[in-house]
N, CA, C and O atoms as CSV, one atom per row, in Angstrom:
chain,resi,resn,atom,element,x,y,z
A,1,ARG,N,N,4.175,-79.013,39.450
A,1,ARG,CA,C,3.088,-79.055,38.200
A,1,ARG,C,C,3.193,-78.042,37.616
A,1,ARG,O,O,3.788,-77.040,38.013
A,2,LYS,N,N,2.443,-78.229,36.273
A,2,LYS,CA,C,2.207,-77.419,35.474
A,2,LYS,C,C,1.017,-77.769,34.785
A,2,LYS,O,O,0.850,-78.955,34.502
A,3,GLY,N,N,-0.090,-76.678,34.378
A,3,GLY,CA,C,-1.278,-77.118,33.845
A,3,GLY,C,C,-1.934,-77.826,33.882
A,3,GLY,O,O,-2.450,-77.861,34.999
A,4,LYS,N,N,-2.452,-78.840,32.968
A,4,LYS,CA,C,-3.304,-79.920,33.676
A,4,LYS,C,C,-3.215,-80.551,34.793
A,4,LYS,O,O,-3.969,-80.875,35.710
A,5,THR,N,N,-1.769,-80.690,34.429
A,5,THR,CA,C,-1.205,-81.945,35.623
A,5,THR,C,C,-1.467,-81.070,37.388
A,5,THR,O,O,-1.908,-81.587,38.414
A,6,CYS,N,N,-1.165,-80.143,37.242
A,6,CYS,CA,C,-1.654,-78.854,38.619
A,6,CYS,C,C,-2.759,-79.258,39.177
A,6,CYS,O,O,-3.049,-79.690,40.293
A,7,THR,N,N,-3.787,-78.872,37.431
A,7,THR,CA,C,-4.866,-78.789,38.281
A,7,THR,C,C,-5.461,-79.717,38.423
A,7,THR,O,O,-6.474,-79.619,39.115
A,8,LYS,N,N,-5.182,-80.759,37.959
A,8,LYS,CA,C,-5.658,-82.607,38.726
A,8,LYS,C,C,-5.293,-82.670,39.897
A,8,LYS,O,O,-6.077,-83.170,40.703
A,9,TYR,N,N,-3.957,-82.171,40.364
A,9,TYR,CA,C,-3.447,-82.367,41.759
A,9,TYR,C,C,-3.998,-81.650,43.033
A,9,TYR,O,O,-4.057,-82.142,44.160
A,10,GLN,N,N,-4.526,-79.964,42.519
A,10,GLN,CA,C,-5.206,-79.296,43.355
A,10,GLN,C,C,-6.104,-79.908,43.325
A,10,GLN,O,O,-6.054,-80.394,44.455
A,11,ALA,N,N,-7.240,-80.430,42.740
A,11,ALA,CA,C,-8.586,-80.975,42.794
A,11,ALA,C,C,-8.833,-82.328,43.725
A,11,ALA,O,O,-9.869,-82.831,44.160
A,12,ASN,N,N,-7.321,-82.731,43.853
A,12,ASN,CA,C,-7.850,-84.248,44.327
A,12,ASN,C,C,-7.990,-83.923,46.411
A,12,ASN,O,O,-7.248,-83.251,47.127
A,13,LYS,N,N,-8.575,-84.304,46.582
A,13,LYS,CA,C,-8.773,-84.550,48.178
A,13,LYS,C,C,-7.581,-84.816,48.958
A,13,LYS,O,O,-7.054,-84.155,49.853
A,14,SER,N,N,-7.210,-86.133,48.331
A,14,SER,CA,C,-5.150,-86.461,49.280
A,14,SER,C,C,-4.740,-85.366,48.530
A,14,SER,O,O,-3.537,-85.623,48.573
A,15,SER,N,N,-4.793,-84.523,47.991
A,15,SER,CA,C,-3.119,-83.634,47.901
A,15,SER,C,C,-3.884,-82.204,49.326
A,15,SER,O,O,-3.160,-81.228,49.523
A,16,TRP,N,N,-5.130,-82.278,50.053
A,16,TRP,CA,C,-4.984,-81.290,51.009
A,16,TRP,C,C,-5.248,-81.863,52.047
A,16,TRP,O,O,-6.264,-81.550,52.666
A,17,GLY,N,N,-4.112,-83.182,52.654
A,17,GLY,CA,C,-4.097,-83.895,53.608
A,17,GLY,C,C,-2.681,-82.831,54.656
A,17,GLY,O,O,-2.643,-83.025,55.871
A,18,THR,N,N,-1.928,-82.070,54.177
A,18,THR,CA,C,-1.270,-81.225,54.328
A,18,THR,C,C,-1.322,-79.977,53.609
A,18,THR,O,O,-0.944,-79.875,52.441
A,19,VAL,N,N,-1.971,-78.652,54.566
A,19,VAL,CA,C,-1.554,-77.699,53.836
A,19,VAL,C,C,-0.147,-76.568,53.993
A,19,VAL,O,O,0.536,-76.384,55.001
A,20,ARG,N,N,-0.066,-76.190,53.199
A,20,ARG,CA,C,1.324,-75.308,53.254
A,20,ARG,C,C,1.127,-73.598,52.538
A,20,ARG,O,O,0.377,-73.121,51.687
A,21,GLY,N,N,2.029,-73.154,53.245
A,21,GLY,CA,C,1.972,-71.900,52.924
A,21,GLY,C,C,3.310,-70.728,53.585
A,21,GLY,O,O,4.141,-71.097,54.414
A,22,THR,N,N,3.276,-69.873,53.230
A,22,THR,CA,C,4.360,-68.873,53.666
A,22,THR,C,C,3.874,-67.391,54.265
A,22,THR,O,O,2.907,-66.797,53.788
A,23,ALA,N,N,4.501,-66.984,55.136
A,23,ALA,CA,C,3.876,-66.023,56.306
A,23,ALA,C,C,5.011,-65.412,56.354
A,23,ALA,O,O,6.096,-65.889,56.686
A,24,THR,N,N,4.665,-63.892,55.879
A,24,THR,CA,C,5.707,-63.116,56.292
A,24,THR,C,C,5.489,-61.700,56.542
A,24,THR,O,O,4.606,-61.031,56.005
A,25,ASP,N,N,6.582,-61.160,57.625
A,25,ASP,CA,C,5.742,-59.534,58.082
A,25,ASP,C,C,6.893,-58.445,57.801
A,25,ASP,O,O,8.057,-58.414,58.203
A,26,SER,N,N,5.946,-57.278,56.711
A,26,SER,CA,C,6.713,-56.374,56.298
A,26,SER,C,C,7.520,-55.344,57.571
A,26,SER,O,O,8.660,-54.893,57.684
A,27,GLY,N,N,6.451,-55.279,58.285
A,27,GLY,CA,C,6.306,-54.369,59.168
A,27,GLY,C,C,7.867,-54.958,60.440
A,27,GLY,O,O,8.295,-54.119,61.233
A,28,GLY,N,N,8.358,-56.091,60.419
A,28,GLY,CA,C,9.979,-55.894,61.136
A,28,GLY,C,C,9.891,-56.627,62.560
A,28,GLY,O,O,10.835,-56.792,63.333
A,29,SER,N,N,8.428,-57.073,62.763
A,29,SER,CA,C,8.270,-57.112,64.234
A,29,SER,C,C,8.705,-58.870,64.241
A,29,SER,O,O,9.433,-59.365,65.101
A,30,GLY,N,N,8.222,-59.469,63.349
A,30,GLY,CA,C,8.451,-61.198,62.207
A,30,GLY,C,C,7.141,-61.776,62.962
A,30,GLY,O,O,6.696,-61.218,63.965
A,31,VAL,N,N,6.613,-62.828,62.456
A,31,VAL,CA,C,5.663,-63.782,62.733
A,31,VAL,C,C,5.983,-64.161,63.782
A,31,VAL,O,O,7.138,-64.449,64.095
A,32,SER,N,N,4.435,-64.260,64.916
A,32,SER,CA,C,4.746,-65.228,66.473
A,32,SER,C,C,3.892,-65.950,66.011
A,32,SER,O,O,3.924,-66.953,66.725
A,33,LYS,N,N,2.747,-66.147,64.870
A,33,LYS,CA,C,2.182,-67.268,64.894
A,33,LYS,C,C,1.396,-67.698,63.320
A,33,LYS,O,O,1.276,-66.940,62.357
A,34,VAL,N,N,1.084,-68.657,63.385
A,34,VAL,CA,C,0.161,-69.192,61.890
A,34,VAL,C,C,-0.874,-70.143,62.482
A,34,VAL,O,O,-0.678,-71.337,62.710
A,35,THR,N,N,-2.297,-69.286,62.761
A,35,THR,CA,C,-3.530,-70.961,62.545
A,35,THR,C,C,-3.968,-70.588,61.579
A,35,THR,O,O,-3.869,-69.496,61.019
A,36,VAL,N,N,-4.645,-71.763,61.244
A,36,VAL,CA,C,-5.646,-72.137,59.917
A,36,VAL,C,C,-6.796,-73.093,60.299
A,36,VAL,O,O,-6.709,-74.128,60.960
A,37,ARG,N,N,-7.671,-72.644,59.858
A,37,ARG,CA,C,-9.236,-73.395,60.606
A,37,ARG,C,C,-9.747,-73.835,58.805
A,37,ARG,O,O,-9.311,-73.339,57.767
A,38,PHE,N,N,-10.686,-74.805,58.959
A,38,PHE,CA,C,-10.990,-75.492,57.963
A,38,PHE,C,C,-12.638,-75.671,57.934
A,38,PHE,O,O,-13.322,-76.096,58.865
A,39,ALA,N,N,-13.065,-75.274,56.737
A,39,ALA,CA,C,-14.668,-75.669,57.131
A,39,ALA,C,C,-14.856,-76.171,55.541
A,39,ALA,O,O,-14.447,-75.523,54.578
A,40,GLN,N,N,-15.602,-77.542,55.453
A,40,GLN,CA,C,-15.845,-78.201,53.955
A,40,GLN,C,C,-17.781,-78.176,53.840
A,40,GLN,O,O,-18.634,-78.400,54.699
A,41,LYS,N,N,-17.842,-77.967,53.025
A,41,LYS,CA,C,-19.114,-78.337,52.141
A,41,LYS,C,C,-19.311,-79.982,51.707
A,41,LYS,O,O,-18.442,-80.495,51.002
A,42,ARG,N,N,-20.228,-80.608,52.057
A,42,ARG,CA,C,-20.579,-81.784,51.556
A,42,ARG,C,C,-21.929,-81.883,50.718
A,42,ARG,O,O,-23.042,-81.904,51.243
A,43,GLY,N,N,-21.744,-81.929,49.659
A,43,GLY,CA,C,-23.455,-81.972,49.171
A,43,GLY,C,C,-24.144,-80.177,49.669
A,43,GLY,O,O,-23.613,-79.100,49.399
A,44,SER,N,N,-25.392,-80.409,50.410
A,44,SER,CA,C,-25.321,-79.212,50.944
A,44,SER,C,C,-25.338,-78.739,52.114
A,44,SER,O,O,-26.028,-77.796,52.503
A,45,THR,N,N,-24.414,-79.509,52.862
A,45,THR,CA,C,-24.210,-79.354,54.382
A,45,THR,C,C,-22.853,-78.726,54.645
A,45,THR,O,O,-22.016,-78.954,53.772
A,46,TRP,N,N,-22.487,-78.019,55.623
A,46,TRP,CA,C,-21.293,-77.449,55.558
A,46,TRP,C,C,-20.324,-78.123,56.786
A,46,TRP,O,O,-20.801,-77.213,57.465
A,47,TYR,N,N,-19.802,-78.542,57.326
A,47,TYR,CA,C,-18.557,-78.740,58.226
A,47,TYR,C,C,-17.540,-78.022,59.013
A,47,TYR,O,O,-17.145,-77.026,58.407
A,48,ALA,N,N,-17.116,-78.155,59.888
A,48,ALA,CA,C,-16.135,-77.397,60.765
A,48,ALA,C,C,-14.785,-78.830,60.938
A,48,ALA,O,O,-15.010,-80.040,60.919
A,49,TYR,N,N,-13.988,-78.416,61.032
A,49,TYR,CA,C,-12.639,-79.375,61.535
A,49,TYR,C,C,-12.477,-78.798,63.020
A,49,TYR,O,O,-12.380,-77.576,63.137
A,50,ASN,N,N,-12.453,-79.365,63.820
A,50,ASN,CA,C,-12.281,-79.272,64.939
A,50,ASN,C,C,-10.692,-79.541,65.654
A,50,ASN,O,O,-10.322,-79.309,66.805
A,51,GLY,N,N,-9.698,-80.301,64.124
A,51,GLY,CA,C,-8.592,-81.062,64.899
A,51,GLY,C,C,-8.373,-82.236,65.078
A,51,GLY,O,O,-7.358,-82.870,65.365
A,52,LYS,N,N,-9.519,-82.526,64.867
A,52,LYS,CA,C,-9.359,-84.175,65.191
A,52,LYS,C,C,-10.746,-84.709,64.286
A,52,LYS,O,O,-10.410,-85.608,63.515
A,53,SER,N,N,-11.782,-84.471,64.225
A,53,SER,CA,C,-12.955,-84.715,63.268
A,53,SER,C,C,-14.030,-83.473,62.550
A,53,SER,O,O,-14.168,-82.268,62.758
A,54,TRP,N,N,-14.416,-84.056,61.997
A,54,TRP,CA,C,-15.470,-82.985,61.753
A,54,TRP,C,C,-16.879,-82.644,62.382
A,54,TRP,O,O,-17.664,-83.555,62.642
A,55,ILE,N,N,-17.183,-81.350,62.617
A,55,ILE,CA,C,-18.703,-81.185,62.863
A,55,ILE,C,C,-19.989,-80.870,61.856
A,55,ILE,O,O,-19.787,-80.495,60.701
A,56,LYS,N,N,-20.704,-80.968,62.142
A,56,LYS,CA,C,-21.874,-80.741,61.202
A,56,LYS,C,C,-22.321,-78.950,61.844
A,56,LYS,O,O,-22.331,-78.667,63.043
A,57,TYR,N,N,-22.688,-77.848,60.591
A,57,TYR,CA,C,-23.416,-76.863,61.263
A,57,TYR,C,C,-24.375,-76.788,60.151
A,57,TYR,O,O,-24.359,-77.598,59.225
A,58,SER,N,N,-25.379,-75.620,60.260
A,58,SER,CA,C,-26.565,-74.904,59.760
A,58,SER,C,C,-26.162,-74.296,58.587
A,58,SER,O,O,-26.946,-74.520,57.664
A,59,SER,N,N,-24.797,-73.299,58.169
A,59,SER,CA,C,-24.999,-72.873,57.216
A,59,SER,C,C,-22.663,-72.575,57.235
A,59,SER,O,O,-21.810,-72.906,58.059
A,60,ARG,N,N,-22.589,-71.906,56.009
A,60,ARG,CA,C,-21.012,-71.695,55.453
A,60,ARG,C,C,-20.155,-71.185,56.468
A,60,ARG,O,O,-19.071,-71.622,56.855
A,61,SER,N,N,-21.195,-69.600,57.060
A,61,SER,CA,C,-20.873,-68.427,58.058
A,61,SER,C,C,-20.434,-69.336,59.194
A,61,SER,O,O,-19.269,-69.344,59.591
A,62,LYS,N,N,-21.465,-70.161,59.749
A,62,LYS,CA,C,-21.178,-70.835,61.072
A,62,LYS,C,C,-19.905,-71.572,60.938
A,62,LYS,O,O,-18.771,-71.389,61.382
A,63,ALA,N,N,-20.444,-72.445,60.200
A,63,ALA,CA,C,-18.773,-73.556,59.890
A,63,ALA,C,C,-17.516,-72.464,59.667
A,63,ALA,O,O,-16.708,-72.747,60.551
A,64,GLU,N,N,-17.223,-71.836,59.226
A,64,GLU,CA,C,-16.124,-71.374,59.059
A,64,GLU,C,C,-15.188,-70.271,60.160
A,64,GLU,O,O,-14.006,-69.932,60.196
A,65,ALA,N,N,-16.971,-69.792,61.377
A,65,ALA,CA,C,-16.471,-69.319,62.273
A,65,ALA,C,C,-16.270,-70.046,63.326
A,65,ALA,O,O,-15.699,-69.698,64.359
A,66,SER,N,N,-16.764,-71.122,63.064
A,66,SER,CA,C,-16.672,-72.359,64.075
A,66,SER,C,C,-15.535,-73.600,64.345
A,66,SER,O,O,-15.460,-74.566,65.104
A,67,GLY,N,N,-14.895,-73.143,63.528
A,67,GLY,CA,C,-13.867,-74.522,63.103
A,67,GLY,C,C,-12.336,-74.303,64.169
A,67,GLY,O,O,-12.279,-73.081,64.304
A,68,LYS,N,N,-11.500,-74.736,64.709
A,68,LYS,CA,C,-10.788,-75.214,65.869
A,68,LYS,C,C,-9.784,-74.234,64.986
A,68,LYS,O,O,-10.120,-73.876,63.857
A,69,ASN,N,N,-8.460,-73.802,65.613
A,69,ASN,CA,C,-7.762,-72.333,65.383
A,69,ASN,C,C,-6.330,-73.459,65.187
A,69,ASN,O,O,-5.321,-73.269,65.866
A,70,ASN,N,N,-6.401,-74.414,64.357
A,70,ASN,CA,C,-5.304,-74.675,64.370
A,70,ASN,C,C,-4.206,-74.601,64.424
A,70,ASN,O,O,-3.923,-74.716,63.232
A,71,THR,N,N,-2.649,-74.406,65.295
A,71,THR,CA,C,-1.465,-73.930,65.349
A,71,THR,C,C,-1.109,-74.640,63.961
A,71,THR,O,O,-1.369,-75.806,63.662
A,72,ALA,N,N,-0.534,-73.792,63.269
A,72,ALA,CA,C,0.526,-74.349,62.415
A,72,ALA,C,C,2.121,-75.008,62.314
A,72,ALA,O,O,2.779,-74.039,62.694
A,73,THR,N,N,2.840,-75.798,62.100
A,73,THR,CA,C,4.196,-76.348,62.172
A,73,THR,C,C,4.723,-74.967,61.208
A,73,THR,O,O,4.399,-74.867,60.025
A,74,ARG,N,N,5.657,-73.848,61.980
A,74,ARG,CA,C,7.014,-73.228,61.407
A,74,ARG,C,C,7.957,-73.429,61.474
A,74,ARG,O,O,8.448,-73.720,62.564
A,75,SER,N,N,8.812,-73.370,60.157
A,75,SER,CA,C,10.250,-73.372,59.696
A,75,SER,C,C,10.754,-71.865,59.039
A,75,SER,O,O,11.190,-71.890,57.888
A,76,GLY,N,N,10.712,-70.970,59.538
A,76,GLY,CA,C,11.417,-69.938,59.255
A,76,GLY,C,C,9.787,-68.867,58.528
A,76,GLY,O,O,8.971,-68.429,59.339
A,77,SER,N,N,9.653,-68.693,57.437
A,77,SER,CA,C,8.401,-68.329,56.429
A,77,SER,C,C,7.560,-69.337,56.584
A,77,SER,O,O,6.429,-69.212,57.054
A,78,ALA,N,N,8.222,-70.729,56.075
A,78,ALA,CA,C,7.161,-71.667,55.682
A,78,ALA,C,C,6.559,-71.710,56.814
A,78,ALA,O,O,7.042,-71.321,57.878
A,79,TRP,N,N,5.232,-72.288,56.620
A,79,TRP,CA,C,4.224,-73.330,57.697
A,79,TRP,C,C,3.273,-74.504,57.248
A,79,TRP,O,O,3.353,-74.811,56.058
A,80,SER,N,N,2.578,-75.049,57.861
A,80,SER,CA,C,2.357,-76.409,57.883
A,80,SER,C,C,1.232,-76.556,58.238
A,80,SER,O,O,1.214,-76.174,59.408
A,81,ALA,N,N,-0.077,-76.991,57.854
A,81,ALA,CA,C,-1.144,-77.690,58.909
A,81,ALA,C,C,-1.833,-78.704,58.299
A,81,ALA,O,O,-2.122,-78.630,57.105
A,82,LYS,N,N,-2.192,-79.835,59.121
A,82,LYS,CA,C,-2.403,-81.559,59.043
A,82,LYS,C,C,-4.381,-81.109,58.895
A,82,LYS,O,O,-4.920,-80.110,59.371
A,83,VAL,N,N,-4.841,-81.881,58.345
A,83,VAL,CA,C,-6.416,-81.998,58.565
A,83,VAL,C,C,-6.772,-83.493,57.797
A,83,VAL,O,O,-6.243,-83.894,56.760
A,84,LYS,N,N,-7.881,-84.242,58.650
A,84,LYS,CA,C,-7.566,-85.507,58.226
A,84,LYS,C,C,-9.399,-85.503,57.655
A,84,LYS,O,O,-10.020,-84.454,57.481
A,85,GLY,N,N,-9.801,-86.441,57.513
A,85,GLY,CA,C,-10.651,-86.734,56.793
A,85,GLY,C,C,-11.957,-86.126,55.703
A,85,GLY,O,O,-13.186,-86.143,55.762
A,86,LEU,N,N,-10.884,-85.571,54.660
A,86,LEU,CA,C,-11.872,-84.691,53.646
A,86,LEU,C,C,-12.348,-85.631,52.772
A,86,LEU,O,O,-11.670,-86.598,52.426
A,87,LYS,N,N,-13.516,-85.411,52.369
A,87,LYS,CA,C,-14.418,-85.884,51.006
A,87,LYS,C,C,-13.970,-84.533,50.644
A,87,LYS,O,O,-13.336,-83.516,50.923
A,88,THR,N,N,-14.964,-85.408,49.575
A,88,THR,CA,C,-15.590,-84.096,48.188
A,88,THR,C,C,-16.271,-83.630,48.236
A,88,THR,O,O,-17.389,-84.092,48.467
A,89,GLY,N,N,-16.031,-82.500,48.058
A,89,GLY,CA,C,-16.930,-81.114,48.246
A,89,GLY,C,C,-15.722,-79.629,48.061
A,89,GLY,O,O,-14.788,-79.525,47.265
A,90,GLU,N,N,-16.203,-78.622,49.133
A,90,GLU,CA,C,-15.367,-77.283,48.552
A,90,GLU,C,C,-15.308,-77.121,50.341
A,90,GLU,O,O,-15.918,-76.916,51.390
A,91,LEU,N,N,-13.721,-77.474,49.493
A,91,LEU,CA,C,-12.774,-77.286,50.882
A,91,LEU,C,C,-12.624,-75.701,51.037
A,91,LEU,O,O,-12.294,-75.084,50.024
A,92,VAL,N,N,-12.896,-74.799,52.548
A,92,VAL,CA,C,-12.528,-73.610,52.606
A,92,VAL,C,C,-11.393,-73.805,53.760
A,92,VAL,O,O,-11.519,-74.624,54.671
A,93,VAL,N,N,-10.216,-72.906,53.594
A,93,VAL,CA,C,-9.450,-72.777,54.181
A,93,VAL,C,C,-8.682,-71.554,54.539
A,93,VAL,O,O,-7.979,-70.927,53.747
A,94,ILE,N,N,-8.924,-71.178,56.156
A,94,ILE,CA,C,-8.807,-70.009,56.615
A,94,ILE,C,C,-7.221,-69.820,57.564
A,94,ILE,O,O,-6.867,-70.451,58.560
A,95,THR,N,N,-6.457,-68.665,56.782
A,95,THR,CA,C,-5.164,-68.840,57.435
A,95,THR,C,C,-5.263,-67.489,58.321
A,95,THR,O,O,-5.936,-66.508,58.004
A,96,VAL,N,N,-4.650,-67.584,59.227
A,96,VAL,CA,C,-4.867,-66.086,60.425
A,96,VAL,C,C,-3.117,-66.027,60.915
A,96,VAL,O,O,-2.537,-66.815,61.661
A,97,VAL,N,N,-2.593,-64.897,60.257
A,97,VAL,CA,C,-0.710,-64.535,60.817
A,97,VAL,C,C,-1.249,-63.445,61.952
A,97,VAL,O,O,-2.029,-62.521,62.180
A,98,ARG,N,N,-0.359,-64.171,62.398
A,98,ARG,CA,C,-0.092,-62.664,63.909
A,98,ARG,C,C,1.483,-62.513,64.068
A,98,ARG,O,O,2.288,-63.428,64.243
A,99,ASP,N,N,1.818,-60.732,63.938
A,99,ASP,CA,C,3.159,-60.396,64.284
A,99,ASP,C,C,3.106,-60.276,65.971
A,99,ASP,O,O,2.246,-60.134,66.840
A,100,LYS,N,N,4.836,-60.451,65.861
A,100,LYS,CA,C,5.255,-59.673,67.003
A,100,LYS,C,C,4.567,-58.745,68.077
A,100,LYS,O,O,4.304,-58.965,69.259
A,101,SER,N,N,4.357,-57.620,67.271
A,101,SER,CA,C,3.467,-56.608,67.710
A,101,SER,C,C,2.213,-56.307,67.772
A,101,SER,O,O,1.807,-55.147,67.842
A,102,GLY,N,N,1.279,-57.605,67.747
A,102,GLY,CA,C,0.124,-57.849,67.806
A,102,GLY,C,C,-1.208,-57.723,66.674
A,102,GLY,O,O,-2.418,-57.828,66.875
A,103,ASN,N,N,-0.267,-57.396,65.143
A,103,ASN,CA,C,-0.665,-56.707,64.064
A,103,ASN,C,C,-1.641,-58.881,63.797
A,103,ASN,O,O,-1.134,-59.980,64.024
A,104,VAL,N,N,-2.803,-58.585,63.364
A,104,VAL,CA,C,-3.396,-59.685,62.204
A,104,VAL,C,C,-3.483,-59.783,60.765
A,104,VAL,O,O,-3.641,-58.706,60.190
A,105,GLY,N,N,-3.439,-60.470,60.289
A,105,GLY,CA,C,-3.898,-60.545,58.683
A,105,GLY,C,C,-4.462,-62.123,58.654
A,105,GLY,O,O,-4.051,-63.068,59.327
A,106,SER,N,N,-5.280,-62.108,57.894
A,106,SER,CA,C,-5.802,-63.294,57.245
A,106,SER,C,C,-6.228,-63.254,56.141
A,106,SER,O,O,-6.462,-62.168,55.612
A,107,LYS,N,N,-6.497,-64.762,55.329
A,107,LYS,CA,C,-6.409,-65.104,53.818
A,107,LYS,C,C,-7.657,-66.261,53.750
A,107,LYS,O,O,-7.685,-67.232,54.507
A,108,LYS,N,N,-8.287,-66.093,53.111
A,108,LYS,CA,C,-9.419,-67.464,52.823
A,108,LYS,C,C,-9.317,-68.156,51.701
A,108,LYS,O,O,-9.764,-67.603,50.696
A,109,LEU,N,N,-8.783,-69.375,51.569
A,109,LEU,CA,C,-9.190,-69.814,50.060
A,109,LEU,C,C,-10.060,-71.051,49.652
A,109,LEU,O,O,-9.791,-72.122,50.194
A,110,SER,N,N,-11.196,-70.985,48.638
A,110,SER,CA,C,-11.682,-71.327,48.259
A,110,SER,C,C,-11.141,-72.794,47.654
A,110,SER,O,O,-10.296,-72.557,46.790
A,111,LYS,N,N,-11.316,-73.972,47.797
A,111,LYS,CA,C,-11.498,-74.798,46.627
A,111,LYS,C,C,-11.921,-76.053,46.554
A,111,LYS,O,O,-11.850,-76.852,47.487
A,112,LYS,N,N,-12.535,-76.369,45.072
A,112,LYS,CA,C,-13.512,-77.659,45.301
A,112,LYS,C,C,-12.584,-78.867,44.491
A,112,LYS,O,O,-12.010,-78.896,43.402
A,113,ILE,N,N,-12.749,-79.822,45.592
A,113,ILE,CA,C,-11.658,-81.145,46.020
A,113,ILE,C,C,-12.651,-82.165,45.636
A,113,ILE,O,O,-13.856,-81.912,45.614
A,114,LYS,N,N,-12.189,-83.240,45.355
A,114,LYS,CA,C,-12.881,-84.800,45.030
A,114,LYS,C,C,-11.914,-85.617,44.907
A,114,LYS,O,O,-12.134,-86.804,44.670
């Protein structure tokens, strides 16, 4: 998808039911695990995804820290994780990658969806 089509696709909550990415290890030991946490702001309230449903929290930082680390499905360097029950609001996706040597890297993405 390109241009306006891509922007509309990314802003649609149904496009985020499965989140996908890639994870590689430049150090050479290889990726051992990818986990994904989800938080979402709906109106002025923050929620964290526990793997089945959304739990209400008093702040963004508490929601981000309290979400379940959902183990992503992996195939080579590609990974995917499913999330249910998304609503209109700001979605935060936190991905944590561990390599076989014990090193950890993380990335946070925030996106407004409708």
